[in-house]
ZASEFI-6258 format. One record per residue (C-alpha): residue number from 0; x, y negated, z negated. Coordinates in steps of 0.1 Angstrom, whole numbers, plus 2048, in hexadecimal, padded with zeros to 3 digits. Layout:
<sites>
+-----+-----+-----+-----+
| seq |   X |   Y |   Z |
+-----+-----+-----+-----+
| NUM |   X |   Y |   Z |
...
+-----+-----+-----+-----+
</sites>
This chain:
<sites>
+-----+-----+-----+-----+
| seq |   X |   Y |   Z |
+-----+-----+-----+-----+
|   0 | AEC | 83D | 7C7 |
|   1 | ADE | 85D | 7D8 |
|   2 | ACA | 865 | 7B9 |
|   3 | ABB | 842 | 7B9 |
|   4 | AB2 | 845 | 7DE |
|   5 | AA3 | 867 | 7D8 |
|   6 | A8E | 85A | 7BB |
|   7 | A81 | 83E | 7D1 |
|   8 | A78 | 857 | 7ED |
|   9 | A66 | 86D | 7D4 |
|  10 | A53 | 84F | 7C7 |
|  11 | A4A | 844 | 7EA |
|  12 | A3D | 866 | 7F3 |
|  13 | A27 | 868 | 7D4 |
|  14 | A1B | 844 | 7D6 |
|  15 | 9FB | 84C | 7EB |
|  16 | 9F2 | 867 | 7D2 |
|  17 | 9F8 | 850 | 7B5 |
|  18 | 9E3 | 835 | 7C5 |
|  19 | 9C7 | 84E | 7CB |
|  20 | 9C8 | 85B | 7A8 |
|  21 | 9C9 | 837 | 79B |
|  22 | 9AB | 82D | 7B1 |
|  23 | 996 | 84B | 7A6 |
|  24 | 99F | 845 | 782 |
|  25 | 995 | 820 | 785 |
|  26 | 974 | 82A | 795 |
|  27 | 96E | 844 | 779 |
|  28 | 975 | 82A | 75F |
|  29 | 95E | 810 | 76F |
|  30 | 942 | 82A | 772 |
|  31 | 948 | 835 | 74E |
|  32 | 946 | 811 | 741 |
|  33 | 926 | 80B | 755 |
|  34 | 917 | 82B | 748 |
|  35 | 91F | 821 | 724 |
|  36 | 912 | 7FE | 729 |
|  37 | 8F2 | 80B | 739 |
|  38 | 8EE | 825 | 71D |
|  39 | 8F1 | 80A | 702 |
|  40 | 8DB | 7F1 | 715 |
|  41 | 8BF | 80A | 71B |
|  42 | 8C2 | 820 | 6FC |
|  43 | 89F | 817 | 6F0 |
|  44 | 892 | 829 | 70F |
|  45 | 8A1 | 84A | 704 |
|  46 | 884 | 851 | 6EC |
|  47 | 86D | 852 | 70A |
|  48 | 868 | 872 | 71E |
|  49 | 87A | 876 | 73F |
|  50 | 87B | 891 | 75A |
|  51 | 899 | 8A8 | 75B |
|  52 | 8B5 | 895 | 76C |
|  53 | 8D7 | 89B | 77C |
|  54 | 8F4 | 891 | 764 |
|  55 | 902 | 878 | 77E |
|  56 | 8E6 | 870 | 797 |
|  57 | 8C9 | 86F | 77E |
|  58 | 8A7 | 875 | 790 |
|  59 | 8B3 | 867 | 7B1 |
|  60 | 8B3 | 88A | 7C2 |
|  61 | 88F | 891 | 7B8 |
|  62 | 883 | 86E | 7C3 |
|  63 | 895 | 870 | 7E5 |
|  64 | 888 | 893 | 7EB |
|  65 | 864 | 888 | 7E4 |
|  66 | 867 | 86A | 7FB |
|  67 | 874 | 881 | 817 |
|  68 | 858 | 89A | 811 |
|  69 | 83F | 87C | 811 |
|  70 | 834 | 884 | 7EE |
|  71 | 843 | 869 | 7D8 |
|  72 | 823 | 85D | 7C8 |
|  73 | 81A | 882 | 7C2 |
|  74 | 83B | 886 | 7B0 |
|  75 | 833 | 869 | 799 |
|  76 | 811 | 877 | 792 |
|  77 | 81F | 89A | 78A |
|  78 | 838 | 88B | 772 |
|  79 | 81D | 876 | 761 |
|  80 | 809 | 896 | 75C |
|  81 | 827 | 8A7 | 74D |
|  82 | 837 | 88B | 739 |
|  83 | 81A | 875 | 72E |
|  84 | 80E | 852 | 735 |
|  85 | 830 | 841 | 731 |
|  86 | 851 | 850 | 73C |
|  87 | 873 | 846 | 74A |
|  88 | 884 | 851 | 76A |
|  89 | 8A9 | 849 | 771 |
|  90 | 8B3 | 83F | 794 |
|  91 | 8D3 | 82C | 78C |
|  92 | 8BE | 816 | 775 |
|  93 | 8A0 | 81F | 75F |
|  94 | 87D | 81D | 76E |
|  95 | 860 | 81D | 755 |
|  96 | 842 | 82E | 764 |
|  97 | 81F | 826 | 755 |
|  98 | 7FF | 839 | 75B |
|  99 | 7E5 | 82B | 742 |
| 100 | 7CE | 813 | 755 |
| 101 | 7CA | 7F9 | 73A |
| 102 | 7F0 | 7F9 | 732 |
| 103 | 7F8 | 7F5 | 757 |
| 104 | 7DF | 7D8 | 75B |
| 105 | 7EA | 7C6 | 73B |
| 106 | 80F | 7CB | 744 |
| 107 | 80C | 7BD | 767 |
| 108 | 7F5 | 7A0 | 75F |
| 109 | 806 | 794 | 73F |
| 110 | 829 | 79B | 74C |
| 111 | 826 | 788 | 76C |
| 112 | 813 | 76C | 75B |
| 113 | 82E | 765 | 741 |
| 114 | 84B | 76D | 758 |
| 115 | 858 | 78B | 745 |
| 116 | 852 | 7A1 | 763 |
| 117 | 85A | 799 | 787 |
| 118 | 85B | 7AE | 7A7 |
| 119 | 87B | 7C0 | 7AA |
| 120 | 895 | 7B4 | 7C2 |
| 121 | 897 | 7D6 | 7D3 |
| 122 | 871 | 7D7 | 7D9 |
| 123 | 870 | 7B3 | 7E5 |
| 124 | 88E | 7B9 | 7FD |
| 125 | 87D | 7D9 | 80A |
| 126 | 85D | 7C6 | 812 |
| 127 | 870 | 7A9 | 822 |
| 128 | 885 | 7C1 | 836 |
| 129 | 866 | 7D0 | 848 |
| 130 | 869 | 7B3 | 861 |
| 131 | 86F | 793 | 84E |
| 132 | 864 | 780 | 82F |
| 133 | 840 | 789 | 825 |
| 134 | 828 | 781 | 809 |
| 135 | 82E | 7A2 | 7F7 |
| 136 | 853 | 79C | 7F6 |
| 137 | 852 | 77A | 7E6 |
| 138 | 852 | 76C | 7C2 |
| 139 | 84C | 74A | 7B4 |
| 140 | 846 | 72C | 7CA |
| 141 | 84D | 740 | 7EA |
| 142 | 831 | 758 | 7E0 |
| 143 | 819 | 73C | 7D6 |
| 144 | 817 | 729 | 7F6 |
| 145 | 812 | 748 | 80A |
| 146 | 7F7 | 755 | 7F3 |
| 147 | 7E6 | 733 | 7F3 |
| 148 | 7E6 | 733 | 819 |
| 149 | 7D5 | 755 | 81D |
| 150 | 7BE | 755 | 7FF |
| 151 | 7A0 | 742 | 80E |
| 152 | 7A0 | 759 | 82D |
| 153 | 79C | 779 | 818 |
| 154 | 784 | 76B | 7FE |
| 155 | 762 | 77B | 7FB |
| 156 | 752 | 75B | 808 |
| 157 | 76B | 758 | 824 |
| 158 | 763 | 77C | 830 |
| 159 | 73D | 77A | 82E |
| 160 | 73C | 76C | 851 |
| 161 | 74D | 78B | 85E |
| 162 | 732 | 7A5 | 854 |
| 163 | 724 | 7A6 | 877 |
| 164 | 747 | 7AC | 886 |
| 165 | 74F | 7C7 | 86C |
| 166 | 72D | 7D8 | 873 |
| 167 | 735 | 7D8 | 898 |
| 168 | 756 | 7EA | 892 |
| 169 | 745 | 804 | 87B |
| 170 | 72A | 809 | 896 |
| 171 | 745 | 812 | 8AF |
| 172 | 74F | 82E | 897 |
| 173 | 72B | 83A | 895 |
| 174 | 729 | 83B | 8BB |
| 175 | 749 | 850 | 8BD |
| 176 | 73B | 869 | 8A4 |
| 177 | 71A | 86B | 8B7 |
| 178 | 72D | 875 | 8D6 |
| 179 | 73F | 891 | 8C4 |
| 180 | 725 | 89E | 8AC |
| 181 | 71D | 8BB | 8AB |
| 182 | 72F | 8D4 | 8AA |
| 183 | 752 | 8C5 | 8B0 |
| 184 | 769 | 8BE | 893 |
| 185 | 773 | 89A | 88F |
| 186 | 792 | 88E | 87C |
| 187 | 784 | 870 | 86A |
| 188 | 7A4 | 861 | 85D |
| 189 | 7B0 | 855 | 880 |
| 190 | 78D | 848 | 887 |
| 191 | 78E | 833 | 867 |
| 192 | 7B1 | 827 | 870 |
| 193 | 7A5 | 81A | 891 |
| 194 | 787 | 809 | 87F |
| 195 | 79C | 7F7 | 866 |
| 196 | 7B7 | 7ED | 87E |
| 197 | 79E | 7DF | 896 |
| 198 | 78E | 7CB | 87A |
| 199 | 7AF | 7BC | 86C |
| 200 | 7BB | 7B6 | 890 |
| 201 | 79B | 7A2 | 898 |
| 202 | 79D | 78E | 878 |
| 203 | 7C2 | 786 | 879 |
| 204 | 7CA | 786 | 89E |
| 205 | 7A8 | 77F | 8AF |
| 206 | 7A9 | 7A0 | 8C2 |
| 207 | 785 | 7AB | 8CC |
| 208 | 775 | 7C7 | 8B8 |
| 209 | 767 | 7D6 | 8D7 |
| 210 | 783 | 7ED | 8E5 |
| 211 | 776 | 7E6 | 908 |
| 212 | 77B | 7C1 | 905 |
| 213 | 79B | 7B1 | 911 |
| 214 | 7B2 | 79B | 8FB |
| 215 | 7C2 | 780 | 911 |
| 216 | 7D9 | 772 | 8F6 |
| 217 | 7F0 | 78F | 8F5 |
| 218 | 7F5 | 7B4 | 8FC |
| 219 | 7D7 | 7CB | 8F5 |
| 220 | 7D3 | 7DC | 8D4 |
| 221 | 7DE | 800 | 8D9 |
| 222 | 7D4 | 80E | 8B7 |
| 223 | 7E9 | 82E | 8B8 |
| 224 | 809 | 81D | 8C2 |
| 225 | 805 | 801 | 8A9 |
| 226 | 7FD | 819 | 88E |
| 227 | 81B | 82F | 895 |
| 228 | 831 | 810 | 894 |
| 229 | 822 | 805 | 873 |
| 230 | 827 | 827 | 864 |
| 231 | 84C | 827 | 86D |
| 232 | 853 | 805 | 85E |
| 233 | 83D | 80D | 840 |
| 234 | 84F | 82D | 839 |
| 235 | 871 | 81B | 83B |
| 236 | 865 | 803 | 820 |
| 237 | 85F | 820 | 809 |
| 238 | 881 | 82E | 810 |
| 239 | 892 | 80D | 809 |
| 240 | 87D | 807 | 7EA |
| 241 | 888 | 828 | 7DC |
| 242 | 8AD | 825 | 7E3 |
| 243 | 8B6 | 825 | 807 |
| 244 | 8CE | 808 | 810 |
| 245 | 8C1 | 7EE | 827 |
| 246 | 8E0 | 7EF | 83D |
| 247 | 8D9 | 813 | 846 |
| 248 | 8C1 | 806 | 861 |
| 249 | 8E0 | 7FD | 875 |
| 250 | 8ED | 821 | 876 |
| 251 | 8E8 | 836 | 896 |
| 252 | 8CE | 84D | 886 |
| 253 | 8AC | 857 | 892 |
| 254 | 89C | 845 | 875 |
| 255 | 8AE | 825 | 87F |
| 256 | 8A5 | 829 | 8A4 |
| 257 | 880 | 82F | 89B |
| 258 | 880 | 811 | 884 |
| 259 | 88E | 7F9 | 89E |
| 260 | 877 | 806 | 8B9 |
| 261 | 859 | 802 | 8A3 |
| 262 | 863 | 7DF | 898 |
| 263 | 869 | 7D5 | 8BC |
| 264 | 847 | 7E2 | 8C7 |
| 265 | 835 | 7CF | 8AB |
| 266 | 847 | 7AF | 8B2 |
| 267 | 840 | 7B1 | 8D7 |
| 268 | 81B | 7B7 | 8CF |
| 269 | 819 | 79A | 8B8 |
| 270 | 831 | 77F | 8C6 |
| 271 | 81A | 772 | 8E2 |
| 272 | 7FE | 76C | 8C9 |
| 273 | 814 | 75D | 8AF |
| 274 | 824 | 746 | 8C9 |
| 275 | 802 | 73B | 8D5 |
| 276 | 7F7 | 733 | 8B2 |
| 277 | 816 | 71E | 8AC |
| 278 | 811 | 70D | 8CD |
| 279 | 7EE | 703 | 8C2 |
| 280 | 7FC | 6F6 | 8A2 |
| 281 | 817 | 6E1 | 8B4 |
| 282 | 7FD | 6D2 | 8CC |
| 283 | 7E5 | 6CD | 8AF |
| 284 | 7CA | 6DF | 8C2 |
| 285 | 7B3 | 6FB | 8B6 |
| 286 | 7A2 | 6FF | 8D8 |
| 287 | 7B7 | 705 | 8F7 |
| 288 | 7A5 | 70E | 917 |
| 289 | 7B7 | 72F | 91C |
| 290 | 7B1 | 73A | 8F8 |
| 291 | 792 | 74F | 8EE |
| 292 | 77B | 742 | 8D2 |
| 293 | 783 | 762 | 8BF |
| 294 | 7A8 | 75A | 8BF |
| 295 | 7A1 | 736 | 8B6 |
| 296 | 78F | 742 | 897 |
| 297 | 7A9 | 75B | 88D |
| 298 | 7BC | 75A | 86C |
| 299 | 7DD | 757 | 87F |
| 300 | 7D3 | 736 | 88F |
| 301 | 7C4 | 729 | 86F |
| 302 | 7E3 | 731 | 85A |
| 303 | 7FB | 724 | 874 |
| 304 | 7E8 | 704 | 876 |
| 305 | 7E6 | 6FD | 850 |
| 306 | 808 | 70B | 844 |
| 307 | 826 | 6FB | 856 |
| 308 | 83E | 710 | 842 |
| 309 | 835 | 72E | 858 |
| 310 | 84A | 733 | 876 |
| 311 | 84B | 74E | 891 |
| 312 | 860 | 766 | 87C |
| 313 | 84C | 763 | 85C |
| 314 | 82A | 764 | 86E |
| 315 | 834 | 784 | 881 |
| 316 | 840 | 794 | 861 |
| 317 | 821 | 789 | 84E |
| 318 | 80A | 796 | 869 |
| 319 | 81B | 7B8 | 868 |
| 320 | 816 | 7B9 | 843 |
| 321 | 7F1 | 7B1 | 847 |
| 322 | 7EC | 7CB | 862 |
| 323 | 7FC | 7E6 | 84C |
| 324 | 7E9 | 7DB | 82C |
| 325 | 7C8 | 7D7 | 83F |
| 326 | 7C8 | 7F9 | 850 |
| 327 | 7D4 | 817 | 83C |
| 328 | 7C6 | 80D | 81A |
| 329 | 7A1 | 80C | 824 |
| 330 | 7A4 | 827 | 83F |
| 331 | 7B2 | 841 | 828 |
| 332 | 79A | 837 | 80C |
| 333 | 77D | 83C | 823 |
| 334 | 78A | 85F | 82C |
| 335 | 78B | 869 | 808 |
| 336 | 769 | 85A | 801 |
| 337 | 757 | 86E | 81D |
| 338 | 769 | 88D | 811 |
| 339 | 75E | 888 | 7ED |
| 340 | 73A | 882 | 7F9 |
| 341 | 73A | 8A4 | 80A |
| 342 | 748 | 8B5 | 7EA |
| 343 | 72E | 8A4 | 7D4 |
| 344 | 70C | 8A8 | 7E4 |
| 345 | 6FA | 897 | 7C7 |
| 346 | 70D | 877 | 7CE |
| 347 | 709 | 87C | 7F3 |
| 348 | 6E3 | 87E | 7F1 |
| 349 | 6E0 | 861 | 7D9 |
| 350 | 6F6 | 84C | 7EF |
| 351 | 6E0 | 855 | 80E |
| 352 | 6C1 | 84C | 7FB |
| 353 | 6CF | 829 | 7F2 |
| 354 | 6D9 | 823 | 816 |
| 355 | 6B7 | 82E | 823 |
| 356 | 6A5 | 816 | 80C |
| 357 | 6BB | 7F9 | 816 |
| 358 | 6B6 | 802 | 83A |
| 359 | 691 | 7FD | 837 |
| 360 | 698 | 7D9 | 82B |
| 361 | 6A8 | 7D0 | 84C |
| 362 | 6C8 | 7E4 | 851 |
| 363 | 6EB | 7D9 | 846 |
| 364 | 6F0 | 7B3 | 843 |
| 365 | 6FD | 79A | 82B |
| 366 | 6DF | 79C | 814 |
| 367 | 6D9 | 7C2 | 814 |
| 368 | 6FE | 7C8 | 80D |
| 369 | 6F7 | 7BC | 7EA |
| 370 | 6E1 | 7DB | 7E5 |
| 371 | 6FD | 7F3 | 7EC |
| 372 | 70D | 7F3 | 7CA |
| 373 | 70C | 819 | 7C9 |
| 374 | 721 | 81A | 7E8 |
| 375 | 73A | 802 | 7D9 |
| 376 | 73C | 818 | 7BA |
| 377 | 744 | 836 | 7D1 |
| 378 | 761 | 822 | 7E0 |
| 379 | 76E | 819 | 7BD |
| 380 | 76B | 83D | 7B2 |
| 381 | 77E | 848 | 7D1 |
| 382 | 79A | 82F | 7C9 |
| 383 | 79B | 83C | 7A5 |
| 384 | 7A2 | 85F | 7B1 |
| 385 | 7B6 | 857 | 7D0 |
| 386 | 7C9 | 837 | 7CB |
| 387 | 7D9 | 836 | 7ED |
| 388 | 7F2 | 81B | 7E4 |
| 389 | 7F8 | 829 | 7C1 |
| 390 | 810 | 80C | 7B9 |
| 391 | 824 | 801 | 7D7 |
| 392 | 838 | 7E7 | 7C4 |
| 393 | 84C | 7E6 | 7A4 |
| 394 | 855 | 7CC | 78A |
| 395 | 875 | 7C5 | 776 |
| 396 | 877 | 7B9 | 752 |
| 397 | 888 | 797 | 750 |
| 398 | 88C | 799 | 72B |
| 399 | 886 | 7B3 | 710 |
| 400 | 861 | 7BB | 70D |
| 401 | 84A | 7D3 | 6FA |
| 402 | 832 | 7EB | 70B |
| 403 | 81D | 801 | 6F5 |
| 404 | 833 | 7FB | 6D8 |
| 405 | 853 | 805 | 6EB |
| 406 | 870 | 7EC | 6F0 |
| 407 | 876 | 7EA | 715 |
| 408 | 898 | 7DA | 71B |
| 409 | 89F | 7BF | 734 |
| 410 | 8A7 | 7CD | 757 |
| 411 | 890 | 7EA | 754 |
| 412 | 87A | 7F0 | 773 |
| 413 | 855 | 7F5 | 76D |
| 414 | 840 | 80B | 784 |
| 415 | 81F | 81C | 781 |
| 416 | 80C | 83A | 78E |
| 417 | 7E9 | 831 | 798 |
| 418 | 7E1 | 856 | 7A1 |
| 419 | 7E8 | 85F | 77C |
| 420 | 7D7 | 83F | 76F |
| 421 | 7B7 | 848 | 781 |
| 422 | 7B5 | 869 | 76F |
| 423 | 7BA | 85C | 74C |
| 424 | 79F | 86E | 737 |
| 425 | 79F | 854 | 71C |
| 426 | 793 | 83A | 735 |
| 427 | 780 | 84F | 74E |
| 428 | 76D | 86C | 73E |
| 429 | 76C | 88B | 753 |
| 430 | 788 | 87D | 769 |
| 431 | 787 | 899 | 783 |
| 432 | 762 | 894 | 78A |
| 433 | 756 | 87C | 7A5 |
| 434 | 73E | 866 | 792 |
| 435 | 737 | 844 | 7A3 |
| 436 | 71E | 83D | 787 |
| 437 | 73B | 836 | 76F |
| 438 | 73F | 815 | 781 |
| 439 | 71A | 80B | 77E |
| 440 | 711 | 813 | 75A |
| 441 | 709 | 7F4 | 746 |
| 442 | 717 | 7FF | 725 |
| 443 | 736 | 7ED | 719 |
| 444 | 74E | 809 | 71F |
| 445 | 745 | 80D | 743 |
| 446 | 743 | 7E9 | 74C |
| 447 | 766 | 7E3 | 740 |
| 448 | 776 | 800 | 754 |
| 449 | 797 | 7F4 | 763 |
| 450 | 796 | 7F2 | 789 |
| 451 | 7BB | 7EC | 791 |
| 452 | 7BF | 7FD | 7B2 |
| 453 | 7C0 | 7DB | 7C2 |
| 454 | 7DA | 7CE | 7A9 |
| 455 | 7D4 | 7B6 | 78D |
| 456 | 7D7 | 791 | 786 |
| 457 | 7E2 | 777 | 79E |
| 458 | 7F3 | 791 | 7B4 |
| 459 | 7D3 | 7A5 | 7B9 |
| 460 | 7CF | 7B3 | 7DC |
| 461 | 7C7 | 798 | 7F6 |
| 462 | 7B1 | 7B0 | 80A |
| 463 | 79B | 7BE | 7EE |
| 464 | 77B | 7AE | 7FA |
| 465 | 781 | 7B8 | 81E |
| 466 | 789 | 7DC | 814 |
| 467 | 769 | 7DF | 7FF |
| 468 | 754 | 7CF | 81B |
| 469 | 761 | 7E6 | 836 |
| 470 | 75E | 806 | 821 |
| 471 | 73B | 7FD | 816 |
| 472 | 72E | 7F6 | 839 |
| 473 | 73E | 815 | 848 |
| 474 | 731 | 82C | 82D |
| 475 | 70E | 81D | 830 |
| 476 | 70D | 824 | 856 |
| 477 | 71B | 847 | 852 |
| 478 | 701 | 850 | 838 |
| 479 | 6E5 | 841 | 84C |
| 480 | 6EC | 855 | 86C |
| 481 | 6FE | 875 | 861 |
| 482 | 702 | 892 | 84A |
| 483 | 724 | 8A2 | 84B |
| 484 | 73A | 8BD | 83D |
| 485 | 75F | 8C0 | 835 |
| 486 | 770 | 8DA | 84C |
| 487 | 78D | 8E3 | 835 |
| 488 | 77A | 8DF | 815 |
| 489 | 78B | 8D2 | 7F6 |
| 490 | 7AE | 8D8 | 804 |
| 491 | 7A9 | 8B8 | 819 |
| 492 | 7AA | 8A3 | 7F9 |
| 493 | 7C6 | 8B8 | 7E9 |
| 494 | 7DF | 8BA | 805 |
| 495 | 7EC | 896 | 804 |
| 496 | 809 | 885 | 814 |
| 497 | 818 | 863 | 813 |
| 498 | 827 | 84B | 82C |
| 499 | 826 | 82A | 81B |
| 500 | 803 | 833 | 80E |
| 501 | 7F2 | 854 | 805 |
| 502 | 7DE | 865 | 820 |
| 503 | 7CD | 887 | 827 |
| 504 | 7E7 | 89D | 839 |
| 505 | 7CC | 8AF | 84E |
| 506 | 7BD | 88D | 859 |
| 507 | 79C | 898 | 849 |
| 508 | 789 | 8AC | 863 |
| 509 | 763 | 8AA | 860 |
| 510 | 744 | 8B7 | 872 |
| 511 | 728 | 89E | 876 |
| 512 | 703 | 8A4 | 87C |
| 513 | 6EB | 88A | 886 |
| 514 | 6CF | 885 | 86C |
| 515 | 6AC | 88D | 878 |
+-----+-----+-----+-----+
</sites>
């Protein structure tokens, strides 16, 4: 009897240990089975090059470190340079990274057209978690009705009536530079951020371009505060898209506190205007006495009126998306463009000559803009070298597919490095040289150069025409009134960082001189 009791006591004492061992063993078995299944499923990818990886964590440590250092796109570029135009990184699942322009374009267009590739759930959830469901986070029918609603507003014909407004915003930048030049240094990146934010805020929200004019429909546009809030929610998207769990925003961390403060600020800024647009829809009125003509003509009012599926939550989220997309992309591209003009005096002088000739025809207007093809080529060449977005989404194979003769199994994520693609010597001869002429040559090779920095196919960037219009007008006015030099030289275009998008870490300081 005593022996039996002693045995029971001994067993009860060791029971927690046995449970722990059993649990650990079970987890190990499950992980082992998952590893074996993954290895068999994705064995065709083993023939592709891959960066050195941890035996258990794969490439997750390198990816997370790059995101923390704000150099994620730079990491993908460096790996492309080391491993070639198609390689695999392992982050709990395989990610195929492409860096040949034509392969990227064909893969995106054909894959999304035939349904073999769709946006990954992680990326879609990361976009939708910025503030709520948005266009970039949708697939299928949910994407289609949103895209259909906004397409006409951002078409080239739809934007032609805004040339005068965009010119006014650019002229404000010119006046600021006249007040500071010479001999003061001017950081142009924040100037261009203010330019592009004022333009997109005017178009979408009906906020006056003139910073001295009041906006009665809601709080004033405080560019610095809005930009800081957008940077915080944008950076959080990048962290979630590369592995951070969405529930971590509820933890008592500085990142979480900053995120909720930024989101609250943006929603407080936008809610009065969104509510007013919805009120106008409910009353079936486009002209209320207390509403300015500029707000009545805003995209927000037009979209709310014609698309009943939009409610307060989705309109606020969509507007945050448009503010982010319509600010950083063009602003940073302009910064890199003015830097490259300084570093390439031949291009600078030719661009100035083009602008001077157009100026004698009546200044910058809808007609003379057609003569500025050389300036548009400068913008394209800038995007080739400094693709600020460099691929901010990813796709997932819904079935086995073949890319460049390689079998890509179902479930593989597909990503791309636009920084590397823009330097492909097979497509862009002398890739490190700044040659806008490559976009103007009439020969067959040059006329078919891929320009995929705005995306491809039906998902091509909604704001492409607006971005090109803003950049062209701003460059024309700068070239007409100023000569300039880059304070920090070539290091300004080499020392890059990344929030959601790539930007110059020194904010691109310049010295401007009025032309005689």
